[in-house]
C-alpha positions, 0 to 999 in steps of 0.5 A: 554484485556482492552485498556487504551489509543489510540493516533494517531500521524501525522508525516511529512518527508520533501522533500527538495527541492520539486521535480517536476514530469511531466506527460501528461498535467501537473505536480506533485509537491512533498513536503513531505511524511506524515505518521500516527503512532497509539499507543494503550496501555492496562490497563496492560501497554502493548503497540501496534503499527500500521501504518495508511494512508499516507496523506490527499492528498494521500487519495483524489487522489483516493477518493472523500469527504475523507481526512486524514488531521484530521484522527488522530483526528477522531481516538482519538476523535470519535473512541477511546471513544468506545473502551477504557475500554471495555473488548476485547477478539477477533478482532471481539469484537474490530470491533463491538465497532468501528462500534458503532462510526457510521462512513461512511463505507470508514472512518470506514474501515480506522479507524478500520484498525490501531486499528486491527493491534495494537490489533494483535500486542498486542495479539502476545506480550501477547501470545509470538507469531508472528502475522503470527502464529495468522493469520495462526492458525496452517496453513502453513506460508512463512517467506521468502518473495520475494519483488518487488521494487515499484518506477518509477514516471513520468520521461523520458523513459530513466530515468525509464530504468536507475532506473529499472537497478539500482533496479535490481542491488540491487537484486530485482526480480521485478520493478513497475513503474508509467507511464502517459507521453503519449501513445507512450512514455509509450510504449517506456518506457516499451521497454527501461526497458525490454532492460535494465533489460532483460527477467528475471526481472518482470516488473509491470505497475501501470497505475492509472494515465491513467484515471486521466489526465483530458482531456488527459485521455486515452480512453478505446479503447486507453488502449486496443490498448496500452496494447496489444502493451505492451504485447510484452514486457511481463509485469507481471501485469497492475495495476489499468488501469481503474477507481476503482469500474468500475468492468465492465471496468475491466471485458471488459479489461480482455477479450480484453488483454492478460496482467494480471490485478491487483487492489484493493488498492482503494477499500473503504472496504474489501467488495469491495476487495471481489467483485473485486476478484469475477469478475474474471477480476483481477489476483492479488488482492491488499488490504492493512492492513492500509486501509481495516480493518487491518488484519481482513478485509484483511483476508476476501480478502485473503479467497476470492482468495482461489479457484479462479485464483487470488493471494493476493499481498498486496498494501504497499506504506508507512513506514517499519512499514507498510511493516512489518504489510503487511508482516505478512499477506502475510506470513500467506495467502495461495498462497501468497508470493510476497510483494510490497517494495517501494524504497525511497532515493535520488539516482538513485534507489530511488523514492524520499527521505523519511527517516522516512520510515526506521527510524520509526523502531529502527532496519531496516527490514531484507532484502537481495537480494530482499527477506524479512525475516519476523520478528519472535518476538512476535506481529509484531516483530519490535521495533518502535522508538518513537523518530520519534515523535520529529524528524518528526513533522507534517507539515500542508498542502498536501504532493503532489500537482497536476497542470494541464496545462489547470488550 
């Protein structure tokens, strides 16, 4: 195929009124959610779609010296000229062309990701096959995927418990939340959640706030003690309890606690995901097709899990287009089936309103009793509602702000 056009559109879904979430030593102000939709057209008139990263602020939350504020421009102005008009037969051809742009490894990984996903969407449409069949290449696929609900962000312990029960009532078998309100309150939160949902529901802890609290950040020794106390309440995993790329800390923590560790969403490249898997410290590896060179890069991470006691479980915290893309990867990946499903809305179960997340698709994904049926149509198997380009114009500025008491 030959590409005739690559466009990247930044969309904004306002959170009105803005929400304040308090953590230990500060607060987080939620203003909106951003999403980037990448549209790729071929000289034959076919169109492929892909999600890209969430927002500049979301990226800065994890990485230094990187921003999504001009990511759409980077894709269109610096990357697209290298891929337009060229004959592309395989994903490897596409990645070789993207590499010609000479971007830093992190931005290169980010920029290649949506083009790779859109390429597979186009290839599937060309061959009349879903992406998961292209990835599996004759291997087994799993098209009924259990979802765990991703919500819970900075609230009183009782609020987390109430939300967990509401999510359980929706049929989800797992609930992930984000602590960071103080060591004893974090422990009490997990205790109340377990009381609310009973022993059957999986409870995941996304602990990335623990090392971002500035002067209040938990020390390694405090993390070890807290996690060992949390073990009584049987958490399914502990996600990003130490800073990304601190593989020694991951390894030391794994040796001192009995709770399985998870990580990977903050790795800059697929090579970082592979390195993290090879440490043996994490039980769950969390790449994301929106960030880690698309299906091609994440498949490297999937293969790194084979033969190791590591399960690939994608990170997914964007729109339903991103959920569909990561679902195709999970369906094809050997040994993987669990998938993250963020729950948005203004009710008890929802984290915050983000209607664009669903409205980006003409028809919602098929989710019933906490299980996703992966779309089986050609390519990604979903129809993007291009009217969202008009309904959700980009709003300048960060989507979230962090304020610390000492500022």
